[in-house]
C-alpha positions as CSV (number, residue, x, y, z in Angstrom):
1,M,114.4,136.5,93.0
2,K,111.4,138.3,91.3
3,G,109.8,138.0,94.5
4,L,112.4,139.9,96.2
5,K,112.6,142.5,93.4
6,V,108.9,143.3,93.6
7,V,109.1,143.8,97.4
8,K,112.1,146.3,96.8
9,V,110.0,148.3,94.3
10,L,106.9,148.4,96.6
11,I,109.2,149.6,99.4
12,A,110.7,152.2,97.3
13,C,107.4,153.5,96.6
14,C,106.7,154.1,100.0
15,M,110.3,155.1,101.1
16,A,110.4,158.0,98.5
17,A,107.5,159.5,100.3
18,A,108.6,159.0,103.8
19,L,112.3,160.1,103.1
20,G,112.6,162.1,100.2
21,G,113.1,159.8,97.4
22,G,116.1,160.3,94.9
23,E,117.2,163.0,92.7
24,V,116.1,162.6,89.2
25,Q,118.7,163.3,86.2
26,A,117.0,166.2,84.7
27,Q,114.4,168.9,85.3
28,Y,111.9,170.3,83.0
29,D,112.8,172.2,79.9
30,F,109.4,174.0,79.5
31,C,105.9,173.9,80.6
32,A,102.5,174.2,78.6
33,A,98.9,173.7,79.6
34,A,97.5,170.4,78.6
35,P,94.2,170.2,76.5
36,S,92.6,169.2,79.5
37,G,93.8,172.5,81.2
38,Q,96.3,171.0,83.7
39,M,100.0,172.3,83.4
40,L,102.4,169.8,82.1
41,Y,106.0,169.8,82.4
42,Y,108.3,168.6,79.4
43,R,112.0,167.4,79.2
44,M,113.4,167.5,75.6
45,V,114.8,164.2,73.9
46,P,118.5,165.2,72.8
47,E,118.9,165.7,69.2
48,R,115.2,165.1,68.3
49,A,112.1,167.2,68.1
50,Q,110.6,165.0,70.8
51,V,109.8,165.4,74.5
52,M,108.8,163.3,77.8
53,V,106.4,164.5,80.1
54,T,108.1,165.0,83.5
55,H,107.6,166.6,86.8
56,P,108.6,170.4,88.0
57,E,111.0,169.6,90.9
58,R,114.2,167.5,91.0
59,E,113.4,165.8,94.4
60,W,110.5,164.5,96.2
61,P,107.9,166.0,96.6
62,Y,107.9,166.3,92.8
63,Y,105.1,168.8,92.9
64,A,105.0,171.8,95.4
65,G,101.3,172.3,95.8
66,N,100.4,172.4,92.3
67,K,99.7,168.7,91.5
68,P,97.6,168.1,88.5
69,V,93.9,167.0,89.3
70,G,90.8,165.6,87.3
71,D,90.8,164.0,84.1
72,L,94.4,164.6,82.3
73,V,94.7,164.4,78.5
74,I,98.3,164.1,77.4
75,P,98.7,165.7,73.8
76,D,100.4,164.0,70.8
77,R,102.4,167.0,70.2
78,V,103.3,170.5,72.0
79,R,104.5,173.7,70.6
80,H,107.5,175.7,72.2
81,E,109.3,178.7,70.8
82,G,108.0,177.8,67.3
83,V,108.8,174.3,67.2
84,D,106.4,171.4,67.3
85,Y,107.6,168.6,69.5
86,E,106.3,165.0,69.4
87,V,105.2,163.9,73.0
88,V,106.5,160.2,73.2
89,G,106.5,159.2,76.8
90,V,105.7,159.7,80.4
91,G,109.0,159.9,82.5
92,E,110.1,158.3,85.6
93,N,108.0,159.8,88.5
94,A,106.2,162.1,86.2
95,F,102.8,161.9,88.2
96,Y,104.3,160.0,91.4
97,R,101.4,160.3,94.2
98,C,99.3,162.7,92.3
99,D,96.5,161.3,94.4
100,S,93.9,163.7,92.8
101,L,94.4,162.7,89.4
102,T,91.3,160.7,88.5
103,G,91.9,160.0,84.7
104,L,94.7,159.9,82.2
105,T,94.5,159.7,78.3
106,A,97.6,159.4,76.5
107,K,97.2,158.5,72.8
108,G,100.7,159.1,71.4
109,I,103.0,157.9,73.9
110,V,105.5,154.8,73.5
111,T,106.7,154.5,76.8
112,I,105.6,155.0,80.5
113,G,108.6,155.4,83.0
114,T,109.2,153.7,86.4
115,Q,106.8,154.8,89.0
116,A,105.3,157.3,86.6
117,L,101.9,157.1,88.2
118,C,102.6,155.3,91.3
119,G,100.4,156.1,94.3
120,C,97.8,157.8,91.9
121,T,95.0,156.3,94.1
122,A,92.0,158.3,92.7
123,L,92.9,157.2,89.1
124,R,89.7,155.6,87.6
125,T,90.0,155.7,83.8
126,L,93.0,155.0,81.7
127,A,93.1,155.3,77.9
128,L,96.2,154.1,76.2
129,A,96.4,153.9,72.3
130,E,98.0,151.4,70.2
131,G,101.8,152.2,69.9
132,L,102.7,152.1,73.5
133,R,105.6,149.6,73.9
134,E,107.1,149.9,77.4
135,I,105.5,150.2,80.9
136,G,108.3,150.6,83.5
137,E,108.6,149.1,86.8
138,G,105.8,150.1,89.6
139,A,104.4,152.3,86.7
140,F,100.8,152.1,88.0
141,A,101.4,150.6,91.6
142,Y,99.0,151.5,94.2
143,C,96.3,152.9,91.6
144,R,93.7,151.5,93.8
145,G,90.9,153.3,92.1
146,L,91.6,151.8,88.8
147,T,88.6,149.2,87.7
148,E,89.4,148.4,84.1
149,L,92.7,148.0,82.3
150,V,93.1,147.6,78.5
151,L,96.5,147.3,77.3
152,P,97.5,148.0,73.5
153,A,98.4,145.0,71.4
154,T,101.8,146.9,70.8
155,V,103.2,146.5,74.2
156,T,106.4,144.6,74.3
157,H,107.7,145.2,77.9
158,I,105.9,145.3,81.3
159,G,108.2,145.9,84.3
160,I,108.1,144.3,87.7
161,S,105.1,145.2,89.7
162,A,103.8,147.4,87.2
163,F,100.2,147.2,88.4
164,S,101.0,145.9,92.1
165,M,98.3,146.7,94.5
166,C,95.8,147.6,91.9
167,E,93.1,146.2,94.3
168,G,90.1,147.8,92.6
169,L,90.7,146.0,89.2
170,E,87.6,144.3,87.9
171,E,88.5,143.7,84.3
172,V,91.8,143.2,82.5
173,R,92.2,142.7,79.0
174,M,95.5,142.2,77.1
175,T,96.8,140.0,74.1
176,V,98.0,136.5,74.9
177,A,101.4,137.5,73.8
178,T,101.6,140.5,76.3
179,E,100.2,138.0,78.9
180,G,103.3,136.1,78.5
181,Q,105.4,138.9,79.9
182,C,103.4,139.0,83.1
183,D,103.6,136.7,86.4
184,A,102.1,137.1,89.7
185,M,104.4,140.0,90.6
186,T,103.2,142.1,87.8
187,Y,99.7,142.3,89.5
188,Y,101.0,141.4,93.1
189,G,98.3,142.3,95.6
190,C,95.5,142.3,92.8
191,R,92.7,139.8,93.8
192,L,91.5,139.5,90.3
193,M,94.8,138.6,88.7
194,Q,96.2,136.7,91.7
195,E,93.4,134.2,91.9
196,R,93.4,133.7,88.1
197,K,89.7,133.3,87.7
198,N,87.1,133.9,85.1
199,R,89.8,134.2,82.3
200,K,88.5,133.9,78.7
201,I,90.0,134.3,75.1
202,A,88.5,136.6,72.8
203,S,89.5,137.1,69.3
204,V,89.6,140.6,67.8
205,G,90.7,141.2,64.4
206,G,92.5,137.7,64.3
207,V,94.4,138.6,67.3
208,E,93.7,136.7,70.5
209,Y,93.2,138.7,73.9
210,A,93.1,137.1,77.4
211,V,90.3,138.7,79.5
212,W,89.8,138.5,83.1
213,K,86.5,140.0,84.7
214,L,85.0,139.7,88.2
């Protein structure tokens, strides 16, 4: 059943581009420049001074010629109309097929949504801080340029095919507990993880990490 589900997720990544994808539940509430200069779009979390990063358009293409490019830094907080909002997540399809995005630094988020960075083929660097708990289905699928992946020890959920077709991965590091959430479908199409070679265990601050390296 898992094999069938991962195939469905991968097909969805491709079909959204070819047929227009599905309508999302909400558009952005406001926008503001990121510390790295790109424009970010935010959706407010009801009844809380929190926001999720989203995209400007309701339907595919989610960006009309203004995709973020280069190395992107998502701030911990953003100010809008005199109110400080905590940036807690990257929402569903937020950067879907932003194929000129080369790096992502997100130090304050706790969740990354379904297909949030699916198809970001130029993404080479990824910096995620402790506190991240959830990575959605296909969140980083087809990020072929990604060579190193370090998952925070706080991750408690990894969705189906989250890192599928990340063919360029040369090193992956995660806690042994997080490793228990993964299977062959998590890294479907990734040679490093499919072959399960060169796995080592390293202890950092009393926490055991599983490390794969080509």
